[in-house]
C-alpha positions in Angstrom: 0.0 0.0 0.0 1.2 3.5 -0.8 1.9 5.5 2.3 -0.9 7.9 3.1 -0.4 11.0 5.3 -3.9 12.3 6.2 -7.3 11.2 7.3 -10.9 12.1 6.6 -13.7 11.2 9.0 -17.3 10.3 7.9 -19.9 10.4 10.7 -18.8 13.4 12.8 -22.0 13.1 14.8 -20.8 9.9 16.4 -19.9 10.2 20.1 -16.5 8.6 19.4 -15.6 11.1 16.6 -13.7 13.5 18.9 -11.9 10.7 20.7 -10.5 9.3 17.4 -9.5 12.8 16.1 -7.9 13.7 19.4 -5.9 10.4 19.2 -4.8 11.2 15.6 -3.7 14.7 16.6 -1.8 13.2 19.5 -0.1 10.9 17.1 0.9 13.8 14.9 -1.4 13.0 12.0 -3.1 15.4 9.6 -6.9 15.6 9.6 -8.0 16.8 6.2 -11.8 17.0 6.6 -14.8 15.7 8.5 -18.3 15.0 7.3 -21.8 14.2 8.6 -25.2 14.0 7.1 -26.3 16.4 10.0 -24.9 19.8 9.2 -24.7 20.9 12.8 -22.5 17.9 13.7 -20.3 18.4 10.7 -19.8 22.0 11.6 -19.2 21.4 15.3 -16.5 18.9 14.8 -15.0 20.7 11.8 -14.7 24.0 13.7 -13.3 22.2 16.8 -10.4 20.7 14.8 -10.1 23.7 12.3 -10.7 21.6 9.2 -13.2 21.7 6.3 -16.5 20.0 7.0 -19.0 18.5 4.6 -22.5 17.0 4.4 -22.0 15.3 1.1 -20.0 12.1 1.4 -19.2 11.8 -2.2 -17.9 15.3 -2.5 -15.5 14.8 0.5 -14.4 11.5 -1.0 -13.6 13.0 -4.3 -11.7 15.9 -2.8 -9.4 13.7 -0.7 -8.7 10.5 -2.7 -5.3 10.0 -1.1 -6.6 9.9 2.5 -7.4 7.1 5.0 -11.1 7.1 5.9 -12.4 6.9 9.4 -16.0 5.7 9.2 -18.4 6.3 12.1 -21.6 6.6 10.2 -25.0 5.1 11.2 -24.9 1.3 11.0 -27.8 1.0 8.5 -26.1 3.4 6.1 -22.5 2.3 6.6 -22.2 -0.7 4.2 -23.1 1.5 1.2 -20.5 4.0 2.1 -17.9 1.2 2.6 -18.6 0.0 -0.9 -17.8 3.5 -2.3 -14.5 3.5 -0.4 -13.6 0.1 -1.7 -14.4 1.2 -5.3 -12.2 4.2 -4.7 -9.4 2.0 -3.3 -9.4 4.0 0.0 -8.3 2.1 3.1 -10.7 2.6 6.0 -10.9 2.3 9.8 -14.4 1.3 10.7 -16.1 2.0 14.0 -17.9 -0.9 15.4 -20.6 -2.3 15.0 -20.2 -1.1 11.4 -23.6 -2.5 10.3 -26.9 -3.7 11.7 -25.8 -7.3 11.4 -23.1 -9.5 10.1 -25.0 -10.2 6.8 -24.7 -6.6 5.8 -20.9 -6.7 6.2 -20.2 -10.0 4.6 -20.3 -8.6 1.0 -18.2 -5.6 2.1 -15.6 -8.0 3.5 -15.5 -10.0 0.3 -15.1 -6.9 -1.8 -12.3 -5.5 0.4 -10.4 -8.8 0.5 -10.8 -9.2 -3.3 -9.0 -5.9 -3.7 -6.6 -6.6 -0.9 -7.7 -3.3 0.6 -6.4 -2.7 4.2 -9.1 -2.3 6.9 -8.9 -1.7 10.6 -11.4 -1.7 13.5 -11.0 0.0 16.9 -11.6 -3.0 19.1 -9.5 -1.2 21.6 -10.2 -3.6 24.5 -7.7 -5.9 22.9 -5.1 -3.5 24.3 -6.1 -4.1 27.9 -3.4 -5.2 30.3 -5.5 -8.4 30.9 -4.3 -9.9 27.6 -0.7 -9.2 28.2 -0.9 -10.7 31.7 -2.7 -13.8 30.2 0.3 -14.4 27.9 2.6 -14.5 31.0 0.6 -17.3 32.6 2.3 -20.5 31.3 -0.9 -22.6 31.7 -3.2 -20.0 30.0 -4.3 -22.5 27.3 -5.8 -24.5 30.1 -8.3 -21.8 31.1 -11.7 -23.1 32.3 -14.0 -20.1 32.6 -14.0 -16.5 31.5 -16.4 -13.6 32.0 -16.7 -10.4 30.0 -18.9 -7.7 31.4 -19.4 -4.1 30.1 -22.0 -1.9 31.6 -22.6 1.8 30.9 -24.9 4.5 32.1 -28.4 5.3 30.9 -29.0 5.7 27.1 -30.7 9.1 27.5 -27.3 10.6 26.6 -27.7 9.4 23.0 -30.9 11.5 22.7 -29.2 14.5 24.3 -26.3 14.2 21.9 -28.5 14.1 18.8 -27.8 10.4 17.9 -31.2 9.0 18.9 -30.8 6.4 16.1 -28.7 4.4 18.5 -32.0 3.5 20.2 -33.8 2.5 17.0 -33.0 -1.2 16.3 -33.9 -0.7 12.6 -31.0 1.8 12.2 -28.6 0.6 14.8 -29.1 -3.2 14.8 -29.9 -3.5 18.5 -29.2 -2.1 21.9 -26.5 -2.7 24.5 -25.5 -6.1 23.2 -24.7 -4.8 19.7 -23.3 -1.4 20.8 -21.3 -2.4 23.9 -21.3 -6.2 23.9 -19.4 -6.3 20.6 -16.3 -5.9 22.7 -17.2 -8.8 24.9 -18.0 -11.0 21.8 -14.7 -10.1 20.3 -13.0 -11.0 23.6 -14.7 -14.4 23.6 -13.5 -15.0 20.1 -9.9 -14.0 20.8 -9.9 -16.3 23.8 -11.5 -19.3 22.0 -9.2 -18.9 19.0 -10.3 -21.5 16.4 -12.3 -23.6 18.8 -16.1 -23.8 18.2 -18.4 -21.6 20.2 -21.9 -22.7 21.1 -24.5 -20.3 22.6 -26.0 -22.3 25.4 -28.4 -19.7 26.8 -29.1 -16.0 26.3 -31.5 -13.3 27.3 -32.3 -9.6 26.7 -34.4 -7.2 28.6 -35.6 -3.6 28.1 -37.6 -3.3 31.4 -35.1 -0.8 33.0 -35.7 2.0 30.4 -38.6 0.7 28.4 -37.0 1.5 25.0 -37.3 -0.5 21.7 -33.7 -1.7 22.2 -32.5 -3.9 25.0 -30.8 -2.2 28.0 -29.4 -5.5 29.3 -28.2 -8.7 27.7 -26.4 -11.8 28.8 -25.2 -15.0 27.2 -23.6 -18.3 28.3 -21.2 -19.8 25.8 -19.5 -23.2 25.6 -16.1 -23.3 24.0 -14.7 -26.5 22.5 -17.4 -28.6 24.3 -16.1 -28.1 27.9 -15.0 -24.6 28.8 -17.4 -21.7 29.4 -17.6 -17.9 28.8 -20.3 -15.6 30.1 -21.1 -12.2 28.7 -23.0 -9.2 30.0 -23.7 -5.9 28.4 -26.1 -3.2 29.6 -27.2 0.4 29.9 -27.8 -0.2 33.6 -25.4 2.0 35.6 -27.0 4.9 37.5 -25.2 7.7 35.8 -23.0 8.5 32.7 -19.9 8.7 34.8 -20.3 5.3 36.4 -19.3 2.3 34.2 -18.4 -1.3 34.9 -16.0 -3.2 32.7 -14.6 -6.5 34.0 -12.6 -9.0 32.0 -12.0 -12.1 34.1 -10.5 -15.6 33.5 -9.8 -18.6 35.6 -7.4 -21.6 35.2 -5.7 -24.3 37.2 -4.0 -22.4 40.1 -4.5 -18.9 38.7 -7.1 -16.2 38.0 -6.8 -12.8 36.2 -9.2 -10.0 36.4 -9.1 -6.4 35.1 -11.9 -4.3 36.5 -12.2 -0.5 36.0 -8.4 0.2 35.8 -7.2 -2.4 38.4 -5.5 -5.6 37.3 -5.5 -8.5 39.7 -3.6 -11.7 39.4 -4.2 -14.5 41.9 -2.1 -17.6 42.5 -1.7 -20.0 45.4 1.0 -17.6 46.7 -1.5 -14.7 47.0 -2.8 -11.7 45.0 -0.8 -9.2 43.0 -2.6 -6.0 42.0 -1.6 -2.9 40.0 -3.2 -0.1 38.1 -4.0 -0.7 34.4 -4.4 1.9 31.6 -7.8 3.4 31.5 -9.9 3.5 28.3 -8.6 7.0 27.5 -5.1 5.6 27.2 -6.3 2.8 25.0 -7.7 5.3 22.5 -4.5 7.4 22.7 -2.6 4.2 21.9 -5.0 3.5 19.0 -4.0 6.9 17.5 -0.5 5.5 17.1 -2.0 2.3 15.6 -3.9 4.4 13.1 -0.8 6.3 12.1 1.0 3.0 11.5 -1.9 1.8 9.5 -1.7 4.9 7.2 2.0 4.3 6.6 2.0 0.5 6.1 -1.6 -0.6 5.6 -1.5 -3.2 8.4 -4.1 -3.4 11.1 -2.3 -3.8 14.4 -5.4 -4.2 16.5 -8.2 -5.8 14.5 -9.6 -5.7 11.0 -12.9 -6.1 9.2 -12.8 -9.9 9.3 -12.5 -9.7 13.1 -15.5 -7.4 13.2 -17.6 -9.7 11.0 -16.8 -12.6 13.3 -17.9 -10.7 16.4 -21.1 -9.6 14.6 -21.9 -13.2 13.7 -21.6 -14.2 17.4 -23.8 -11.2 18.4 -26.4 -12.3 15.8 -26.3 -15.8 17.2 -26.8 -14.5 20.7 -29.8 -12.4 19.7 -31.3 -15.4 17.9 -30.8 -17.7 20.9 -32.4 -15.1 23.2 -35.4 -14.8 20.9 -35.8 -18.5 20.7 -35.7 -19.0 24.4 -38.0 -16.1 25.0 -40.5 -17.5 22.6 -40.3 -20.9 24.2 -40.8 -19.4 27.7 -43.9 -17.4 26.5 -45.5 -20.6 25.2 
């Protein structure tokens, strides 16, 4: 891939837009332009970063053909934009979930791979200290149970921030499971490697906020026929500033947990604890990853194929929850 030196961002109204742009600025990268279908969002982010802003995707694409695209657009609209980027030969970094379901991304993945077009996805939780510590445990392949939980505050913030589409399943593809749980699904897949994953049980609920999308979801997974992973995702914390993110794994004679910035390793000799990098540092680190991607075209964190795999698991969890819910109702 020819080295590219600047970035354009589609989807300036996304709540992660400023995070990614701040990370790029911190990594010394040039932001050429930003765009959004909503003129107010395009202008707000464009003025904040002192760059041109657009409401026409095709115009922005035609003006900056040598850029790397950051795509944070609405999931139901994103696959069509990605096909335009692929046709233009423009490498892209796609914010998850990237589409309303895996089926919408499969043809995009096929087209990108046919062109050998580099792609990248900010599954930043792969940068947690949890994974580095797991590598240090000699018996890590013998893990027995893992748990991945990610809970955020009430979804009212999406309405306040002008992205109410997050709470419309037809436009977003689902609620907390699709939006937040994609990280947990990816963690399960990273841990399972190539072993088969079976969704044993699953459930979703919207009783806390009464919205069309679920505000809580859980799943129990069986890996390779004997080991287990549980997943939780929800909009169930009492305020926006309270979150709960715990990655936990157990094996013979050891246990590792990373919970809200604290890493804990337990062995028969006792417990060792230390602070771990917060999410803000993970995004700052991702800025450097994006810079390397622009230079070399290699996704250091995750790529579109990884996202499709996580989306397929999310789809299976939704289907299992619906099946069990229907059976219970009968």
